[in-house]
C-alpha positions in Angstrom: 37.0 9.6 -34.9 36.6 12.6 -32.6 32.8 12.4 -33.0 32.8 8.8 -31.9 35.0 9.6 -28.9 32.7 12.4 -27.9 29.7 10.1 -28.2 31.3 7.5 -25.8 32.4 10.3 -23.4 28.8 11.7 -23.3 27.2 8.2 -23.2 29.5 5.8 -21.4 26.9 3.0 -21.4 27.4 2.7 -25.2 30.7 1.0 -24.4 28.8 -1.6 -22.3 25.8 -2.1 -24.6 24.0 -0.1 -27.3 20.7 -1.7 -26.3 21.2 -0.8 -22.6 22.1 2.7 -23.6 18.9 3.0 -25.7 16.8 1.4 -23.0 18.2 3.9 -20.4 17.5 6.9 -22.7 13.9 5.8 -23.2 13.4 5.0 -19.5 14.8 8.3 -18.5 12.6 10.1 -21.0 9.6 8.3 -19.6 10.7 9.3 -16.1 10.7 13.0 -17.1 7.3 12.6 -18.8 6.1 11.1 -15.5 7.4 14.1 -13.6 5.5 16.4 -16.0 2.4 14.4 -15.5 2.8 14.7 -11.7 3.2 18.5 -12.1 0.0 18.7 -14.0 -2.0 16.2 -11.9 -1.2 17.4 -8.4 -1.9 21.0 -7.4 -1.8 22.4 -3.8 -5.6 22.3 -3.6 -6.7 19.6 -6.0 -5.8 16.4 -7.9 -6.7 15.7 -11.5 -7.5 12.0 -11.4 -7.3 11.5 -15.1 -3.8 12.9 -15.4 -2.8 11.1 -12.1 -4.0 7.8 -13.7 -1.6 8.5 -16.7 1.2 9.3 -14.2 0.5 5.9 -12.5 0.7 4.1 -15.8 3.9 5.9 -16.7 5.4 5.0 -13.3 4.4 1.4 -13.7 6.2 1.2 -17.0 9.1 3.2 -15.7 9.6 0.8 -12.7 9.6 -2.2 -15.1 12.1 -0.5 -17.4 14.5 0.7 -14.6 14.4 -2.7 -13.0 15.3 -4.6 -16.2 18.1 -2.2 -17.0 19.7 -2.5 -13.5 19.1 -6.3 -13.5 21.0 -6.6 -16.8 23.8 -4.4 -15.5 24.0 -6.2 -12.1 24.3 -9.6 -13.9 27.3 -8.2 -15.7 28.9 -6.6 -12.6 32.4 -7.5 -13.9 31.8 -5.1 -16.8 31.8 -2.1 -14.4 34.0 -0.5 -11.8 33.4 -1.9 -8.3 31.7 1.4 -7.1 29.3 1.4 -10.1 28.6 -2.3 -9.7 27.7 -1.8 -6.1 25.5 1.3 -6.8 23.6 -0.6 -9.5 23.0 -3.6 -7.3 21.8 -1.4 -4.4 19.3 0.4 -6.7 18.2 -2.9 -8.2 17.6 -4.4 -4.7 15.6 -1.3 -3.8 13.4 -1.2 -6.9 12.8 -5.0 -6.8 10.6 -4.4 -3.7 8.3 -2.3 -5.8 8.7 -4.1 -9.2 7.4 -7.5 -8.0 4.0 -6.1 -6.8 3.8 -4.0 -9.9 4.6 -6.8 -12.4 3.1 -9.8 -10.6 0.5 -8.3 -8.3 1.9 -10.4 -5.5 4.7 -10.0 -2.9 8.3 -11.0 -3.4 9.2 -14.5 -2.1 8.7 -18.1 -2.8 5.2 -18.4 -1.5 2.5 -16.7 -3.5 0.9 -14.0 -1.4 -1.5 -11.9 -3.5 -1.3 -8.3 -2.6 -4.1 -6.0 -1.6 -3.5 -2.3 -2.4 0.3 -2.3 -2.5 0.4 -1.6 -6.2 -1.9 1.4 -5.5 -0.9 4.9 -4.7 -0.7 5.1 -0.9 -0.1 8.8 -0.7 -0.1 12.1 -2.5 2.3 14.9 -1.5 0.8 18.1 -2.8 3.8 20.2 -1.8 6.3 18.0 -3.8 3.7 17.0 -6.4 4.6 13.4 -5.8 2.9 10.0 -5.3 4.1 7.3 -3.0 3.6 3.6 -2.7 3.8 1.5 0.5 4.9 -2.1 0.1 5.0 -3.9 3.4 6.2 -0.8 5.2 8.7 0.4 2.6 7.5 3.7 1.2 8.6 4.6 -2.4 8.4 8.0 -3.8 7.9 8.2 -7.6 10.0 11.4 -7.8 12.7 10.0 -5.5 13.1 6.8 -7.5 13.3 8.7 -10.9 15.8 11.1 -9.4 17.9 8.2 -8.0 17.9 6.3 -11.3 18.9 9.5 -13.2 21.7 10.1 -10.7 22.9 6.5 -10.9 23.1 6.5 -14.7 24.6 10.0 -14.8 27.3 9.0 -12.4 28.7 6.4 -14.8 31.9 7.7 -16.4 33.8 6.1 -19.3 36.4 4.7 -17.0 33.6 2.9 -15.1 32.8 0.7 -18.1 35.4 -2.0 -18.1 34.0 -4.4 -20.6 31.2 -4.9 -23.2 28.1 -6.8 -22.2 28.6 -10.5 -22.8 32.3 -10.3 -21.8 33.4 -13.3 -19.8 36.8 -13.6 -18.2 38.3 -16.9 -19.1 41.0 -18.5 -17.0 42.4 -15.2 -15.9 42.7 -13.9 -19.5 40.7 -10.8 -20.3 
C-alpha cells in the first residue's frame, strides 16, 4: 500500500485520470526533447535548419498535446481545487491562440480566415536558443510555453485533485 500511496503523491494526476497522467508524461518528455533540439539547432553564430525543422515539428506536436490535456482538465474543473482549475483554464486560453493556427492553419473565430505565416517561426533568439511565433500580435516562446506547462503540472498536489475524471455532482451529493 505504501508504494501506491507514494505513486499518487509523486504523480497526483493519477487520481484524476491514468490517461491524462500518461499524456502529461509523454507531452512533458516531448517538451524536453524539443528543448534539446533547440540547444542543438541554435548557436550564437549559426542555425542548423535541419535540426530546427525537427524542433518545429516537435513543438507542433507538443502544442497539440498540451492543449488537449488542458482542455480535458478544464472541462472537468470541479475535479480540481479552484486555484488549479483557474491556472489550467488560463494556460488553455493562452495556448489556444497558438493551437488553432497550428492545427487548422486558420485563425480562431467563427469566420474562416486562412493564415499567412502565423504557424511559421517568426523569430530566433540565439542567446536563449529559442524560437518564437507571432499570432496576430501575440508572441509565443517555445521555451516559455514548455516551462509554463511543466510548472503548471508540477504545481498540482494530491490535495488539488478532488475527484476522478468523469465525476459528476448529482443533486448536491458527491
